[in-house]
Backbone as CSV, one residue per row, in Angstrom:
resi,resn,N_x,N_y,N_z,CA_x,CA_y,CA_z,C_x,C_y,C_z
1,UNK,0.912,-1.326,-0.073,0.086,0.228,0.041,0.704,1.222,-0.004
2,UNK,0.529,2.456,-0.875,1.161,3.419,-0.722,1.297,4.223,0.657
3,UNK,2.560,4.951,0.622,2.629,5.661,2.023,1.675,6.603,2.334
4,UNK,1.042,7.430,1.117,-0.173,8.319,1.637,-1.355,8.151,0.639
5,UNK,-2.382,8.370,1.071,-3.439,8.039,0.086,-4.021,9.678,-0.565
6,UNK,-3.994,9.529,-1.606,-4.547,10.740,-2.633,-5.828,11.202,-2.042
7,UNK,-6.268,12.389,-2.395,-7.424,13.098,-2.326,-8.573,12.744,-3.549
8,UNK,-9.539,12.657,-3.069,-10.505,12.132,-4.478,-10.627,12.896,-5.365
9,UNK,-10.120,14.163,-5.198,-9.957,14.966,-6.584,-8.783,14.664,-7.588
10,UNK,-8.061,13.926,-7.394,-6.986,13.410,-8.157,-7.768,11.988,-8.805
11,UNK,-8.536,11.831,-8.703,-9.093,10.580,-9.436,-9.648,10.794,-10.790
12,UNK,-9.224,10.010,-11.740,-9.964,10.308,-13.123,-11.274,9.515,-13.677
13,UNK,-11.843,10.797,-14.195,-13.360,10.027,-14.627,-13.080,9.278,-15.869
14,UNK,-13.685,7.969,-15.449,-13.538,7.100,-16.733,-14.758,7.368,-17.867
15,UNK,-14.707,7.253,-19.212,-15.840,7.399,-19.828,-15.528,5.953,-20.691
16,UNK,-16.760,5.182,-20.207,-16.808,4.012,-20.785,-17.950,3.548,-21.746
17,UNK,-17.896,3.354,-22.945,-19.032,3.144,-23.562,-20.052,2.034,-23.525
18,UNK,-21.063,2.740,-23.274,-22.173,1.573,-22.932,-22.719,1.633,-21.310
19,UNK,-22.020,2.398,-20.647,-22.262,2.563,-19.163,-22.941,3.922,-19.043
20,UNK,-24.383,4.028,-18.547,-24.772,5.424,-18.470,-25.483,5.243,-17.005
21,UNK,-25.512,4.271,-16.350,-25.869,4.112,-14.867,-24.985,4.620,-13.883
22,UNK,-23.569,4.627,-14.170,-22.737,5.028,-13.458,-21.688,6.104,-13.870
23,UNK,-21.361,6.969,-12.992,-19.932,7.597,-13.266,-18.814,7.195,-12.611
24,UNK,-17.758,6.601,-13.184,-16.856,5.879,-12.668,-15.627,6.834,-12.626
25,UNK,-14.877,7.285,-11.117,-13.895,7.785,-10.795,-12.700,6.689,-10.494
26,UNK,-11.510,6.754,-11.131,-10.692,5.773,-11.024,-9.339,6.357,-10.639
27,UNK,-8.648,5.690,-9.753,-7.228,5.832,-9.585,-6.449,4.626,-9.285
28,UNK,-5.013,4.585,-10.022,-4.315,3.212,-9.632,-3.848,3.020,-8.464
29,UNK,-4.074,4.482,-7.429,-3.488,4.737,-6.274,-4.741,4.463,-5.351
30,UNK,-4.420,4.040,-3.735,-5.533,4.223,-3.158,-5.992,5.861,-3.053
31,UNK,-7.169,6.250,-2.701,-7.664,7.490,-2.546,-8.713,7.604,-1.724
32,UNK,-8.896,8.704,-0.931,-10.372,9.030,-0.186,-11.154,8.886,-1.005
33,UNK,-12.365,8.625,-0.252,-13.776,8.590,-0.956,-14.030,10.023,-0.838
34,UNK,-15.192,10.025,-2.104,-15.640,11.388,-2.364,-16.326,11.869,-1.146
35,UNK,-16.610,11.389,-0.151,-17.735,11.434,0.827,-16.985,11.535,2.027
36,UNK,-15.397,11.382,2.026,-14.839,11.352,3.284,-14.416,12.614,3.636
37,UNK,-15.034,13.672,3.788,-14.974,14.854,4.612,-13.942,14.623,5.934
38,UNK,-14.520,14.083,6.506,-13.970,13.949,8.077,-12.340,13.528,7.763
39,UNK,-11.990,12.743,7.163,-10.766,12.367,7.003,-9.771,13.511,6.141
40,UNK,-10.688,14.687,5.826,-9.699,15.705,4.931,-9.821,17.027,5.679
41,UNK,-10.546,17.045,6.724,-10.539,18.309,7.485,-10.054,18.134,9.098
42,UNK,-9.109,18.721,9.053,-8.330,18.642,10.613,-8.826,19.162,11.474
43,UNK,-10.011,20.023,11.210,-10.551,21.036,12.190,-11.895,19.946,12.750
44,UNK,-12.039,18.834,12.306,-13.155,17.947,12.690,-12.925,17.202,13.813
45,UNK,-13.881,17.018,14.710,-13.216,16.227,16.033,-12.889,14.690,15.812
46,UNK,-13.256,14.120,14.907,-13.258,12.976,14.555,-11.953,12.732,13.429
47,UNK,-11.187,13.650,13.284,-10.390,13.752,12.160,-9.212,12.491,12.304
48,UNK,-8.682,12.740,13.590,-7.533,11.618,13.869,-8.306,9.922,13.664
49,UNK,-9.161,9.864,14.268,-10.029,8.911,14.149,-10.190,8.332,12.621
50,UNK,-10.803,8.899,12.006,-10.957,8.831,10.574,-9.825,8.792,9.760
51,UNK,-8.981,9.317,9.804,-7.331,9.352,9.210,-6.893,7.887,9.561
52,UNK,-6.833,7.556,10.894,-6.228,6.159,11.185,-6.825,5.117,10.721
53,UNK,-8.207,5.399,10.723,-8.906,4.144,10.027,-8.657,4.000,8.419
54,UNK,-8.623,5.074,7.960,-8.236,5.449,6.269,-6.771,4.612,6.073
55,UNK,-6.006,4.993,6.995,-4.230,4.645,6.911,-4.176,3.015,6.981
56,UNK,-5.191,2.367,7.951,-5.003,1.220,8.245,-5.651,-0.018,7.258
57,UNK,-6.328,0.803,6.559,-7.231,-0.359,5.272,-6.220,-1.194,4.750
58,UNK,-6.423,-2.452,4.564,-5.407,-3.445,3.736,-6.062,-3.809,2.624
59,UNK,-7.076,-3.521,2.048,-7.852,-4.157,1.226,-7.087,-3.643,-0.135
60,UNK,-6.736,-4.304,-1.234,-6.256,-3.879,-2.397,-6.772,-3.036,-3.007
61,UNK,-8.242,-2.871,-3.463,-8.832,-2.153,-4.022,-10.033,-1.566,-3.455
62,UNK,-9.940,-0.176,-3.465,-11.013,0.227,-2.635,-11.995,0.843,-3.378
63,UNK,-13.063,0.400,-3.146,-14.214,1.176,-4.314,-15.662,1.183,-3.536
64,UNK,-16.500,2.069,-4.090,-17.811,2.412,-3.118,-18.872,2.922,-4.274
65,UNK,-20.089,2.800,-4.009,-21.240,3.282,-4.717,-21.989,4.603,-4.024
66,UNK,-21.821,5.675,-4.414,-22.405,7.019,-3.906,-23.716,7.629,-4.688
67,UNK,-24.608,7.922,-3.772,-25.646,8.335,-4.381,-25.932,9.808,-3.999
68,UNK,-26.511,10.649,-4.961,-27.055,11.960,-4.411,-28.568,11.959,-4.260
69,UNK,-29.101,13.253,-3.886,-30.379,13.488,-3.916,-30.921,13.672,-5.328
70,UNK,-30.160,14.042,-5.678,-30.469,14.451,-7.572,-30.621,12.769,-8.184
71,UNK,-30.041,11.993,-7.911,-30.255,10.793,-8.722,-31.392,10.063,-7.895
72,UNK,-31.502,10.126,-6.504,-32.352,9.118,-5.845,-33.581,9.971,-5.230
73,UNK,-33.747,11.183,-5.427,-34.790,11.837,-4.959,-34.618,12.075,-3.635
74,UNK,-35.623,12.612,-2.832,-35.967,12.837,-1.489,-36.225,11.643,-0.931
75,UNK,-36.349,10.562,-1.327,-36.930,9.448,-0.272,-35.675,8.712,0.087
76,UNK,-35.244,8.497,1.247,-34.152,7.553,1.756,-34.277,6.310,0.858
77,UNK,-35.368,5.602,1.142,-35.362,4.220,0.654,-35.314,4.172,-0.806
78,UNK,-35.460,5.300,-1.667,-35.144,4.753,-2.848,-33.531,5.177,-2.868
79,UNK,-32.893,6.059,-2.236,-31.557,6.094,-2.225,-30.680,5.056,-2.110
80,UNK,-31.274,4.207,-0.808,-30.611,3.006,-0.445,-30.696,1.883,-1.088
81,UNK,-32.143,1.804,-1.826,-32.224,0.802,-2.703,-31.242,0.672,-4.176
82,UNK,-30.937,2.175,-4.534,-29.961,2.247,-5.637,-28.913,1.806,-5.117
83,UNK,-28.285,2.398,-4.169,-26.964,2.469,-3.773,-26.694,0.667,-3.482
84,UNK,-27.771,-0.152,-2.981,-27.355,-1.506,-2.555,-27.544,-2.390,-4.053
85,UNK,-28.151,-1.759,-4.957,-28.467,-2.418,-6.293,-27.113,-2.278,-6.883
86,UNK,-26.509,-0.825,-6.996,-25.241,-0.749,-7.294,-24.002,-1.547,-6.772
87,UNK,-23.999,-1.642,-5.356,-23.058,-2.552,-5.057,-22.926,-3.865,-5.295
88,UNK,-24.510,-4.680,-5.044,-24.544,-6.122,-5.637,-24.151,-6.195,-6.998
89,UNK,-24.254,-5.494,-7.900,-23.966,-5.504,-9.468,-22.543,-5.519,-9.466
90,UNK,-21.539,-4.528,-9.032,-20.469,-4.513,-9.062,-19.456,-5.641,-8.050
91,UNK,-20.149,-6.081,-7.065,-19.523,-7.347,-6.028,-19.558,-8.648,-7.227
92,UNK,-20.917,-8.527,-8.092,-21.195,-9.681,-8.863,-20.124,-9.918,-9.894
93,UNK,-20.046,-8.596,-10.498,-19.008,-8.362,-11.572,-17.703,-8.781,-11.168
94,UNK,-17.042,-8.361,-9.850,-16.013,-8.710,-9.692,-15.733,-10.220,-9.501
95,UNK,-16.696,-10.919,-8.839,-16.650,-12.168,-8.664,-16.707,-13.180,-10.211
96,UNK,-17.442,-12.554,-11.219,-17.054,-13.043,-12.367,-16.080,-13.143,-13.018
97,UNK,-15.240,-12.030,-12.568,-13.688,-11.803,-13.494,-12.931,-12.326,-12.272
98,UNK,-13.017,-13.203,-11.130,-12.321,-13.961,-10.499,-11.671,-13.189,-9.524
99,UNK,-12.335,-11.837,-8.973,-11.675,-11.549,-7.764,-12.974,-11.500,-6.916
100,UNK,-12.360,-11.243,-5.629,-13.378,-10.961,-4.262,-13.790,-9.428,-4.321
101,UNK,-14.537,-9.279,-3.128,-15.304,-8.006,-3.164,-14.054,-6.739,-2.686
102,UNK,-13.222,-7.364,-2.149,-11.975,-6.413,-2.071,-11.041,-6.224,-2.924
103,UNK,-11.169,-6.980,-4.206,-10.317,-6.903,-5.159,-9.014,-7.794,-5.179
104,UNK,-9.348,-8.813,-4.179,-8.219,-9.806,-3.780,-8.477,-10.885,-5.183
105,UNK,-7.486,-11.334,-5.963,-7.703,-12.447,-6.816,-8.016,-13.718,-6.161
106,UNK,-9.156,-14.345,-6.651,-9.835,-15.683,-6.046,-9.010,-16.678,-6.777
107,UNK,-7.818,-17.280,-5.929,-7.150,-18.299,-6.436,-7.760,-19.496,-6.978
108,UNK,-8.793,-20.398,-6.723,-9.426,-21.296,-7.275,-10.099,-20.750,-8.921
109,UNK,-10.391,-19.409,-9.054,-11.233,-18.874,-9.779,-10.236,-18.405,-10.979
110,UNK,-8.958,-18.093,-10.507,-7.897,-17.615,-11.502,-7.596,-18.384,-12.467
111,UNK,-7.603,-18.047,-13.661,-7.210,-18.623,-14.984,-5.549,-18.593,-15.301
112,UNK,-5.100,-17.137,-14.864,-3.802,-17.287,-14.671,-3.069,-17.600,-13.784
113,UNK,-1.829,-18.245,-13.441,-1.306,-18.641,-12.353,-0.741,-17.441,-12.207
114,UNK,-0.298,-16.273,-12.248,0.312,-15.451,-11.700,-0.295,-14.075,-11.670
115,UNK,-1.789,-14.147,-11.613,-2.584,-13.062,-11.728,-2.625,-12.331,-10.404
116,UNK,-2.586,-10.940,-10.480,-2.597,-10.121,-9.445,-4.056,-9.566,-8.940
117,UNK,-3.792,-9.034,-7.903,-5.146,-8.244,-7.362,-5.293,-7.164,-7.787
118,UNK,-6.327,-6.613,-8.199,-6.683,-5.202,-8.279,-6.290,-4.408,-7.189
119,UNK,-5.516,-3.255,-7.812,-4.893,-2.390,-6.532,-5.295,-0.834,-7.337
120,UNK,-5.948,-0.152,-6.324,-6.397,1.205,-6.459,-7.720,1.597,-5.915
121,UNK,-8.312,2.514,-6.255,-9.626,3.179,-6.207,-10.481,3.147,-7.015
122,UNK,-12.047,3.197,-6.683,-13.010,3.544,-7.818,-14.160,4.030,-6.956
123,UNK,-14.710,5.185,-7.137,-15.835,6.036,-6.863,-16.992,5.717,-8.050
124,UNK,-17.888,5.040,-7.472,-19.016,4.706,-8.675,-20.117,5.932,-8.249
125,UNK,-20.358,6.682,-8.862,-21.614,7.997,-8.473,-22.978,6.959,-9.556
126,UNK,-23.899,6.722,-8.832,-25.106,6.059,-9.012,-25.959,7.236,-9.822
127,UNK,-26.124,7.134,-10.960,-27.178,8.215,-11.802,-28.590,7.325,-12.051
128,UNK,-29.415,8.465,-12.290,-30.848,8.516,-12.053,-31.405,7.552,-13.068
129,UNK,-30.307,6.989,-13.841,-30.805,6.204,-15.133,-31.151,4.791,-14.514
130,UNK,-30.452,4.398,-13.277,-30.515,3.234,-12.910,-31.677,2.944,-12.251
131,UNK,-33.019,3.826,-11.995,-34.102,3.603,-11.865,-34.976,2.871,-12.803
132,UNK,-34.455,2.918,-14.086,-35.399,2.245,-15.079,-34.661,1.381,-15.871
133,UNK,-33.584,0.952,-15.453,-32.675,-0.334,-16.178,-32.701,-1.246,-15.462
134,UNK,-32.938,-2.224,-16.410,-33.269,-3.746,-16.028,-31.754,-4.340,-15.149
135,UNK,-32.150,-5.153,-14.695,-31.019,-5.707,-13.494,-30.275,-6.325,-14.624
136,UNK,-30.483,-7.148,-15.618,-29.628,-7.566,-16.742,-28.579,-6.511,-17.247
137,UNK,-29.165,-5.627,-17.684,-28.424,-4.282,-18.140,-27.293,-3.841,-17.289
138,UNK,-27.686,-3.757,-16.072,-26.861,-2.896,-14.998,-25.833,-4.028,-14.733
139,UNK,-26.329,-5.540,-14.952,-25.104,-6.398,-14.961,-24.084,-6.069,-15.870
140,UNK,-24.415,-6.130,-17.334,-23.595,-5.733,-18.145,-22.603,-4.512,-18.100
141,UNK,-23.265,-3.513,-17.702,-22.496,-2.248,-17.226,-21.519,-2.452,-16.192
142,UNK,-22.022,-3.255,-15.103,-20.768,-3.510,-13.857,-19.869,-4.457,-14.473
143,UNK,-20.045,-5.189,-15.759,-19.024,-6.042,-16.231,-17.976,-4.977,-17.060
144,UNK,-18.220,-4.521,-17.809,-17.843,-3.048,-18.567,-16.796,-2.401,-17.773
145,UNK,-17.498,-2.113,-16.661,-16.507,-1.046,-15.487,-15.732,-2.069,-14.985
146,UNK,-15.744,-3.194,-14.670,-14.625,-3.908,-14.141,-13.803,-4.365,-15.049
147,UNK,-14.098,-4.686,-16.426,-13.127,-4.980,-17.569,-12.225,-3.711,-17.753
148,UNK,-12.664,-2.443,-17.802,-11.956,-1.155,-18.120,-11.070,-1.293,-16.904
149,UNK,-11.383,-1.485,-15.495,-10.330,-1.432,-14.513,-9.280,-2.188,-14.574
150,UNK,-9.681,-3.327,-15.257,-8.591,-4.463,-15.214,-7.552,-3.967,-16.560
151,UNK,-8.227,-3.628,-17.277,-7.395,-3.261,-18.597,-6.612,-1.978,-18.157
152,UNK,-7.079,-1.049,-17.411,-6.115,0.161,-17.180,-5.054,-0.542,-16.244
153,UNK,-5.167,-1.529,-15.584,-4.222,-1.828,-14.785,-3.178,-2.813,-15.346
154,UNK,-3.583,-3.219,-16.597,-2.572,-4.027,-17.337,-2.840,-5.545,-17.099
155,UNK,-3.766,-5.685,-16.263,-3.805,-7.166,-15.599,-4.063,-8.258,-16.712
156,UNK,-5.144,-7.773,-17.491,-5.545,-8.543,-18.524,-5.524,-7.909,-19.959
157,UNK,-5.305,-8.377,-21.215,-5.214,-7.749,-22.502,-6.689,-7.498,-22.790
158,UNK,-6.834,-6.176,-23.703,-8.416,-6.009,-23.779,-8.787,-7.059,-24.998
159,UNK,-10.111,-7.442,-24.735,-10.711,-8.028,-26.115,-10.391,-7.579,-27.179
160,UNK,-10.194,-8.175,-28.278,-10.269,-7.546,-29.878,-11.576,-7.573,-30.030
161,UNK,-12.049,-6.216,-30.924,-13.055,-6.099,-31.556,-13.403,-6.837,-32.626
162,UNK,-14.605,-7.467,-32.708,-14.853,-8.263,-33.767,-15.596,-7.659,-34.809
């Protein structure tokens, strides 16, 4: 793990063709989440505790699904449903590609003997399009996201276009 954690502002917006339910911000290094304001404001009373929690994380791949009231409306239950739906699809996409939820390579599902873990950070902003997207389409978009993250890390070669 790198000695310092980058701010979320250093993450790059990935434009992935075929993905319209998520905005994907990615970094090959560990970065704070966009909603980790406590870890970034030294005046906050829980600053030291939050900073220590971020610095002791051992997961190779840090990711989260974030949702705003613009995408989910004023109903908390709708926002929670959208965020959970996003998390489930990303977790399943990781598993289909042979990774655990934290980005660690699953040994028995790994087709390559020297395959490495996913490393870095991803903030996935859920869009309001997810409200009307079928689960099958959402799974396809999650697969595209994970494939792009893997491709950018150079762990697998991109598939040739037919």
